[in-house]
C-alpha angles and dihedrals in degrees: 000000000000093000095044091052091042091055092046093052091045090054091046092052087057096046108105092186097065091086088068094051114126120208096276092051090046090057097043099036102039116008100045094043090052091049092050090050084055090058097257112145096234091184093060108080091193087063102034103026115193125209084006116207105218102148083303136012136282124175092241140002119195107214134194116196093344092309122117109238106161130026119204125193115195130200126180123274108282096024114144108240104223133196093244089061091045092053095047093049093049093046093047093046091046091054091049097050094246113157099196128035131176131200113194144166090197093261098051121047118191116193127205140186100215095185093061111120095235139082117303090246087064096052096082112098108167144011125205114199110192093197102047112027129083112276095231092049092050091052093046096051093044087055095045094049109027111024110124100234089049092052090046094052095039090241090123093057092049092051090046090051092048090051090049095047089048092053092046090052095048092047093054090048090049091050095046100045096077089047090051091049094048087050092051097051094040095046105022118191127220094264093054092044092051092047092053089045093053097042090050091048091053091052100045109011094246128099119218119222124245093262092051092052094047091047091049092049094047093050093045114100109247112253113209115221116254117267108272099193139036117257116304096209099091097193108118109224096178087094090070087087086076119081116245118254132217116293121252108248104198102050118097090213096059 
């Protein structure tokens, strides 16, 4: 599976015609072949159900034993994936009990965990960009999140939830580090004061007293620690270079 998917994406990256794909060609020429590489039987409409009626309509429902497991909403290549569409997909999937939802324009795939107890903006946990990201990373993430056997055994959801929790943790750490640093220099403890005193003494031979250190730290401009992680909003906005296309009229999610 990995080599077949890798070869398909390699060919896709080199295909100069994909930017002209309408929605139907995006589904047939990109989405379905990727699902097939991930071991979904795209010719079995009970497994890959197109224009799926589930009290509404989604472009594809991936089903295991007649149970909807993944909803996929597809726009044409170049379509700007907007927050309105994200919210509708998350709300609709949440209402239907779907644990994994995807919004894609063929080249950019945005992954959501609809059942999370948070606002819809926070339910995105990963973005795959077929044009810009490393090929091995793309294949790995598709396999982790969307390979049929992993969906069937709930492994994909567990991996997705782990990724989400890791990002949540790293975001909170990133936000807290500058506050921790500011707190340290504005209200220095004995350990920090002693550290500055000893270091100063090593440099010049003279040891400042406690008040000198405190005065210096309070006058020092706080230096925020460097960012330790990449961005945590996984919406890929590189697709904004593409012009928006006409909106689909018949789909409940548009």
